C-alpha positions as CSV (number, residue, x, y, z in Angstrom):
1,X,-33.9,-15.4,-0.1
2,X,-31.3,-17.0,2.3
3,X,-28.4,-15.3,0.3
4,X,-30.3,-12.0,0.3
5,X,-30.8,-12.1,4.2
6,X,-27.1,-12.8,4.6
7,X,-26.0,-10.0,2.1
8,X,-28.2,-7.5,4.1
9,X,-26.9,-8.7,7.3
10,X,-23.3,-7.9,6.3
11,X,-24.1,-4.6,4.9
12,X,-25.7,-3.6,8.3
13,X,-22.7,-4.7,10.0
14,X,-20.9,-2.9,7.8
15,X,-22.9,0.3,7.9
16,X,-22.8,0.1,11.9
17,X,-19.0,-0.1,11.8
18,X,-19.0,3.0,9.5
19,X,-21.1,4.7,11.7
20,X,-18.8,4.6,14.5
21,X,-16.5,7.0,12.7
22,X,-17.0,10.5,13.4
23,X,-15.1,13.0,11.5
24,X,-13.7,16.2,12.9
25,X,-14.2,19.8,11.7
26,X,-11.3,20.9,9.7
27,X,-11.6,24.5,11.0
28,X,-10.9,22.9,14.5
29,X,-7.6,21.6,13.1
30,X,-6.4,24.7,11.3
31,X,-7.7,24.2,7.9
32,X,-10.2,26.4,5.8
33,X,-13.1,24.2,5.1
34,X,-14.2,25.9,1.9
35,X,-10.8,25.6,0.5
36,X,-10.7,21.8,1.4
37,X,-14.0,21.3,0.0
38,X,-12.6,22.2,-3.5
39,X,-11.5,18.5,-3.7
40,X,-14.8,17.5,-4.7
41,X,-14.7,19.3,-8.0
42,X,-11.5,17.7,-9.1
43,X,-12.6,14.1,-8.1
44,X,-15.9,14.9,-9.9
45,X,-14.2,16.1,-13.0
46,X,-11.8,12.6,-12.8
47,X,-15.2,10.6,-12.8
48,X,-16.8,12.7,-15.5
49,X,-13.8,12.4,-17.8
50,X,-13.7,8.7,-17.4
51,X,-10.5,8.2,-15.6
52,X,-12.2,6.5,-12.6
53,X,-15.4,5.1,-11.9
54,X,-15.4,6.5,-8.2
55,X,-13.3,7.3,-5.4
56,X,-13.0,7.6,-1.4
57,X,-10.8,10.3,-0.3
58,X,-9.8,10.8,3.6
59,X,-8.1,13.8,4.7
60,X,-6.1,13.4,8.2
61,X,-5.1,16.2,10.4
62,X,-3.2,15.0,13.2
63,X,-5.0,12.3,14.8
64,X,-8.4,13.1,13.4
65,X,-10.0,12.5,10.1
66,X,-11.2,15.9,9.0
67,X,-13.0,15.0,5.5
68,X,-14.2,11.5,4.5
69,X,-16.3,11.5,1.3
70,X,-17.2,8.7,-1.4
71,X,-17.4,9.8,-4.8
72,X,-19.1,8.1,-7.9
73,X,-19.5,4.3,-8.3
74,X,-17.9,1.3,-6.8
75,X,-18.4,-0.7,-9.9
76,X,-19.9,-0.4,-13.3
77,X,-19.5,-3.9,-14.5
78,X,-21.5,-6.2,-14.1
79,X,-23.8,-3.9,-12.2
80,X,-23.5,-0.1,-11.1
81,X,-23.1,0.0,-7.5
82,X,-22.4,3.4,-5.8
83,X,-19.4,3.9,-3.7
84,X,-19.3,4.0,-0.1
85,X,-16.7,5.2,2.5
86,X,-16.4,1.7,3.8
87,X,-15.4,0.4,0.3
88,X,-12.3,-1.8,0.4
89,X,-9.8,-1.5,-2.3
90,X,-7.1,-3.7,-3.8
91,X,-4.1,-1.6,-2.7
92,X,-1.8,-3.0,-5.2
93,X,1.8,-1.4,-4.4
94,X,0.3,0.3,-1.4
95,X,0.9,-3.0,0.0
96,X,4.7,-2.4,-0.2
97,X,4.5,0.1,2.4
98,X,1.6,-0.9,5.0
99,X,2.3,-4.4,4.9
100,X,5.9,-5.3,3.8
101,X,7.7,-2.6,5.1
102,X,6.1,-2.0,8.2
103,X,6.4,-5.6,9.0
104,X,10.2,-5.5,7.7
105,X,10.9,-2.5,10.0
106,X,9.9,-4.7,13.4
107,X,12.6,-7.2,12.1
108,X,15.2,-4.3,12.0
109,X,14.3,-2.7,15.2
110,X,13.9,-6.5,16.9
111,X,17.5,-7.3,15.9
112,X,16.7,-10.1,13.3
113,X,17.9,-8.6,10.4
114,X,20.5,-5.4,9.4
115,X,20.0,-3.3,6.7
116,X,23.4,-3.8,5.7
117,X,23.1,-7.6,5.5
118,X,23.7,-9.0,1.9
119,X,20.5,-10.9,0.4
120,X,22.5,-14.0,-0.1
121,X,22.8,-14.4,3.8
122,X,19.1,-15.4,3.7
123,X,18.9,-16.6,0.2
124,X,22.1,-18.7,-0.7
125,X,23.0,-18.2,-4.4
126,X,21.6,-14.9,-4.6
127,X,23.4,-13.4,-7.8
128,X,25.5,-10.2,-7.1
129,X,25.9,-7.2,-9.4
130,X,29.0,-7.6,-11.5
131,X,30.7,-4.7,-13.2
132,X,30.6,-5.3,-17.0
133,X,34.1,-3.8,-17.5
134,X,36.1,-4.9,-14.4
135,X,34.3,-8.0,-13.4
136,X,34.0,-6.6,-9.9
137,X,31.0,-8.2,-7.8
138,X,29.1,-6.2,-5.4
139,X,26.4,-7.8,-3.3
140,X,22.9,-6.4,-2.9
141,X,22.0,-5.5,0.7
142,X,18.6,-5.2,2.2
143,X,18.7,-1.4,2.2
144,X,19.1,-1.7,-1.4
145,X,15.7,-3.6,-1.8
146,X,13.8,-1.7,0.5
147,X,14.8,1.6,-1.6
148,X,14.4,0.4,-5.0
149,X,18.3,0.9,-5.5
150,X,19.2,-2.6,-6.1
151,X,19.1,-2.7,-9.8
152,X,17.0,-5.7,-10.2
153,X,14.7,-5.4,-13.1
154,X,11.2,-3.9,-12.5
155,X,9.1,-6.8,-13.2
156,X,9.0,-10.6,-14.5
157,X,6.4,-11.5,-17.1
158,X,3.7,-13.4,-15.3
159,X,2.3,-15.3,-18.4
160,X,6.0,-16.5,-19.2
161,X,6.5,-17.5,-15.5
162,X,3.3,-19.5,-15.6
163,X,4.3,-21.2,-18.9
164,X,7.5,-22.3,-17.1
165,X,6.5,-23.3,-13.9
166,X,2.8,-23.4,-13.4
167,X,0.8,-21.2,-10.7
168,X,1.1,-20.6,-7.1
169,X,5.3,-21.3,-7.2
170,X,6.7,-18.6,-5.0
171,X,9.8,-21.0,-4.7
172,X,10.4,-20.9,-8.4
173,X,9.9,-17.2,-8.4
174,X,12.5,-16.5,-5.8
175,X,14.9,-18.8,-7.9
176,X,14.2,-16.7,-11.0
177,X,14.8,-13.4,-9.1
178,X,17.9,-14.8,-7.3
179,X,19.4,-16.5,-10.5
180,X,18.2,-15.0,-13.7
181,X,17.1,-11.6,-13.5
182,X,19.1,-8.7,-14.5
183,X,21.1,-6.5,-12.3
184,X,21.2,-3.3,-14.0
185,X,23.3,-1.2,-12.1
186,X,25.7,-1.2,-9.2
187,X,23.7,-1.4,-5.9
188,X,22.9,2.1,-4.3
189,X,24.0,3.9,-7.3
190,X,20.5,4.6,-9.2
191,X,16.9,4.2,-8.9
192,X,14.7,1.5,-10.6
193,X,11.5,0.8,-9.0
194,X,10.8,-2.8,-9.0
195,X,8.3,-5.2,-7.7
196,X,11.0,-7.9,-7.5
197,X,12.6,-6.0,-4.5
198,X,9.6,-6.5,-2.3
199,X,9.1,-10.2,-3.3
200,X,12.7,-10.7,-2.3
201,X,12.0,-9.2,0.9
202,X,8.9,-11.2,1.6
203,X,11.0,-14.4,1.2
204,X,13.7,-13.0,3.7
205,X,10.9,-12.3,6.2
206,X,9.2,-15.6,5.8
207,X,12.8,-17.4,6.1
208,X,13.7,-15.6,9.4
209,X,9.9,-15.6,11.0
210,X,9.0,-19.0,10.0
211,X,5.5,-17.3,9.0
212,X,4.1,-16.4,5.8
213,X,3.9,-12.5,5.2
214,X,0.3,-12.4,5.2
215,X,0.1,-14.4,8.6
216,X,3.0,-12.0,10.1
217,X,1.5,-8.8,9.0
218,X,-2.0,-9.8,10.1
219,X,-0.5,-10.6,13.7
220,X,1.9,-8.0,14.4
221,X,0.6,-5.0,12.3
222,X,-3.3,-5.1,11.4
223,X,-4.5,-6.5,14.6
224,X,-2.4,-4.6,17.1
225,X,-3.6,-1.3,15.1
226,X,-7.2,-2.7,15.4
227,X,-7.9,-2.4,11.7
228,X,-11.2,-3.9,10.7
229,X,-11.3,-3.9,6.8
230,X,-7.6,-4.7,6.1
231,X,-6.4,-8.0,5.0
232,X,-4.9,-10.4,2.4
233,X,-7.2,-12.7,0.7
234,X,-10.7,-11.2,1.4
235,X,-11.9,-13.8,-1.1
236,X,-10.6,-17.0,0.8
237,X,-11.9,-18.1,4.4
238,X,-9.2,-20.5,4.9
239,X,-6.6,-17.5,4.8
240,X,-8.5,-15.1,7.2
241,X,-9.1,-14.8,11.0
242,X,-12.7,-15.7,11.2
243,X,-13.2,-13.7,14.3
244,X,-11.6,-10.5,13.0
245,X,-13.1,-10.8,9.4
246,X,-16.8,-11.7,8.3
247,X,-17.3,-12.2,4.7
248,X,-15.7,-9.0,3.6
249,X,-16.2,-9.5,-0.3
250,X,-19.3,-7.4,-0.6
251,X,-17.3,-4.3,0.5
252,X,-14.5,-5.0,-2.2
253,X,-14.3,-2.8,-5.1
254,X,-13.6,-4.9,-8.3
255,X,-10.7,-4.2,-10.6
256,X,-10.4,-5.2,-14.3
257,X,-12.7,-7.2,-16.3
258,X,-10.7,-10.2,-17.7
259,X,-10.5,-11.7,-21.2
260,X,-13.4,-14.4,-20.3
261,X,-15.7,-11.4,-18.9
262,X,-15.4,-12.3,-15.2
263,X,-14.4,-9.3,-13.2
264,X,-11.6,-9.4,-10.6
265,X,-13.2,-8.8,-7.1
266,X,-11.3,-10.1,-3.8
267,X,-8.2,-11.6,-6.0
268,X,-5.6,-9.4,-6.1
269,X,-5.2,-7.4,-9.7
270,X,-1.1,-7.6,-10.0
271,X,-0.4,-10.7,-12.2
272,X,2.8,-11.9,-10.4
273,X,1.1,-11.5,-6.8
274,X,-2.1,-13.5,-7.8
275,X,-0.5,-16.3,-10.3
276,X,3.1,-16.9,-9.1
277,X,2.6,-16.0,-5.2
278,X,-1.1,-16.9,-4.6
279,X,-2.1,-13.6,-3.4
280,X,0.6,-13.7,-0.5
281,X,3.2,-11.3,-2.0
282,X,5.6,-8.7,-0.7
283,X,4.7,-6.4,-3.7
284,X,0.9,-6.4,-3.7
285,X,-2.2,-8.3,-2.1
286,X,-3.5,-6.1,0.8
287,X,-7.0,-4.8,0.5
288,X,-8.1,-1.9,3.0
289,X,-10.4,1.1,3.1
290,X,-9.8,4.7,3.9
291,X,-10.5,4.8,7.7
292,X,-8.0,1.9,8.5
293,X,-5.5,3.4,6.1
294,X,-6.0,6.8,8.0
295,X,-5.3,4.8,11.2
296,X,-1.8,3.9,9.6
297,X,-0.9,7.3,8.6
298,X,-1.7,8.3,12.2
299,X,0.6,6.0,13.8
300,X,3.3,7.1,11.5
301,X,2.9,10.6,12.3
302,X,2.8,9.7,15.9
303,X,6.2,8.0,15.5
304,X,5.1,4.5,15.7
305,X,2.3,4.9,18.4
306,X,-1.5,4.0,17.5
307,X,-3.6,5.9,19.8
308,X,-7.0,4.7,21.5
309,X,-9.6,6.2,19.2
310,X,-13.1,5.7,19.8
311,X,-14.5,8.3,17.6
312,X,-13.0,6.4,14.6
313,X,-14.1,3.1,16.1
314,X,-10.6,2.2,17.4
315,X,-11.2,1.5,21.1
316,X,-8.6,-0.2,23.6
317,X,-5.4,1.2,24.5
318,X,-2.6,2.9,22.9
319,X,-0.3,0.6,21.1
320,X,3.3,1.0,19.8
321,X,3.7,-0.7,16.4
322,X,7.0,0.8,15.9
323,X,9.6,2.5,17.8
324,X,10.5,6.4,17.8
325,X,13.9,5.1,15.8
326,X,12.4,2.6,13.7
327,X,10.1,5.4,12.2
328,X,12.7,8.0,12.1
329,X,14.8,5.5,10.0
330,X,11.8,4.4,7.9
331,X,11.2,8.0,6.8
332,X,14.6,9.1,6.1
333,X,16.4,8.8,2.8
334,X,19.6,6.7,3.5
335,X,22.8,9.0,3.0
336,X,24.6,5.9,1.7
337,X,22.4,5.9,-1.6
338,X,23.1,8.4,-4.5
339,X,20.9,11.5,-4.4
340,X,19.2,10.1,-7.8
341,X,17.5,7.2,-5.5
342,X,15.4,9.7,-3.6
343,X,13.7,6.9,-1.6
344,X,13.4,6.3,2.2
345,X,12.8,3.0,3.4
346,X,9.9,1.5,1.7
347,X,8.3,5.1,1.0
348,X,9.1,7.5,-1.6
349,X,10.1,10.8,-0.6
350,X,11.5,12.8,-3.9
351,X,12.1,10.1,-6.4
352,X,11.0,10.6,-10.3
353,X,7.6,9.0,-8.9
354,X,6.8,11.8,-6.2
355,X,4.6,13.8,-8.4
356,X,1.8,13.0,-6.3
357,X,3.1,15.3,-3.5
358,X,1.7,18.2,-5.6
359,X,3.6,21.7,-5.7
360,X,3.0,22.8,-1.9
361,X,3.7,20.0,0.7
362,X,7.7,20.2,1.7
363,X,9.6,17.8,-0.5
364,X,11.9,17.3,2.7
365,X,9.2,15.9,5.0
366,X,6.5,14.3,2.8
367,X,6.5,10.5,2.5
368,X,4.1,8.9,-0.2
369,X,3.1,5.7,-2.4
370,X,0.9,5.0,-5.2
371,X,-0.6,1.6,-6.3
372,X,-1.2,0.7,-9.9
373,X,-4.9,0.0,-9.3
374,X,-5.4,3.8,-8.4
375,X,-4.7,4.1,-4.9
376,X,-2.4,6.6,-3.1
377,X,-1.0,7.7,0.4
378,X,0.6,11.0,1.0
379,X,1.8,11.9,4.6
380,X,3.6,15.1,5.4
381,X,5.3,14.9,8.6
382,X,5.9,18.6,9.1
383,X,2.2,19.6,9.1
384,X,0.9,16.2,10.3
385,X,-1.2,15.9,7.5
386,X,-2.3,12.9,5.5
387,X,-4.3,12.2,2.3
388,X,-5.9,8.6,1.5
389,X,-7.1,8.5,-2.0
390,X,-8.5,5.2,-3.1
391,X,-9.9,4.7,-6.4
392,X,-10.2,1.5,-8.8
393,X,-9.0,3.2,-12.1
394,X,-8.8,-0.4,-13.6
395,X,-12.2,-0.7,-13.3
396,X,-13.8,-2.0,-15.7
397,X,-10.5,-1.6,-18.1
398,X,-7.1,-0.5,-17.4
399,X,-7.4,2.7,-19.2
400,X,-7.8,5.2,-16.4
401,X,-5.3,7.8,-15.0
402,X,-5.0,9.5,-11.8
403,X,-1.6,11.1,-12.1
404,X,-2.9,14.6,-12.2
405,X,-5.9,14.0,-9.9
406,X,-3.4,12.7,-7.0
407,X,-1.3,16.1,-7.4
408,X,-4.5,18.4,-7.5
409,X,-5.7,16.8,-4.3
410,X,-2.4,17.4,-2.6
411,X,-2.5,20.9,-3.7
412,X,-5.9,21.6,-2.3
413,X,-5.3,20.0,0.9
414,X,-2.0,21.8,1.5
415,X,-3.6,25.0,0.4
416,X,-6.3,24.7,2.9
417,X,-3.8,24.7,5.8
418,X,-4.0,28.2,7.5
């Protein structure tokens, strides 16, 4: 009975927070509500087709959420639980942009690091790229990591890592990346999406700040933004700020059923982040909901400034998270890189992974990113429109697909703008 009462209290708190969110009318922001509502059919089709158990969609226009809806189920194993708009999702690689990138850009604007600094400045012995024909050596720089143009391999086998080093060994992981992982091409000359880039950035941030990434991001990004349901480690009390986070686990959508029949919930799905880095990882590890992510999108569209917003449950004062100059830099494809890269700093603009933008948003002004678990963000800086689409496609098994769904939703949202 005591456990039931505690769960009920937590759900009431979550419901109260959700009740503070007031959604604006699409027509008041130059959007056709009937056209916009077509998103329901495509999301429902994805659920009916077995691609996802459920989803939460938020559409942002300027400084308002104009569409916020939950679909389907949050979980189907071990029990079927309906999806709600306050559901928290394992963001997977969205952690790269809303956690690691925003934090790292603060270091850039604060004069702590430079994008042209070689990685070996912060990680002695970090191996350069070596031309196999001439023997020429070229250092990997911070910009290469942020734009996935370093040439580092995409990943490192987590099972092999555990066999070699055990679990929760971030020091060993950084050493493997520094000295063993292959460098596939001259830095800046091509694109290869790599989780290892952002694990390396994590280590650099922790070296220069003296803080874990999760602690730095919490105190410098999530708390100043007033986010209520965004954190690392929703499962572990010792890693969270008790005054800001109650027990968030009831809000979290589960991910994949494991070989022993258990279901991952509140522990990051990504194997390297979970097993090698203990959940504090530059490539994955953030959990969040649609309203908090909408807040981040608004901040970026406001050139680094988060506005007081009582209708969305964010009272207080206007807060600058990044300078205008830092946002401009972050959202621009570096001219020093080859055109085949197509990445801004921490964000996709027009790489080979940019299909979630759809066909209608301007490819020159749209930022985006995906997460392996089924999450995605699209931010069009031209029309001040953002799409937060959160699914747990890896529940109960890693066999769902959301690539087409993301593009269809983008097209409907873009097509609803008058």
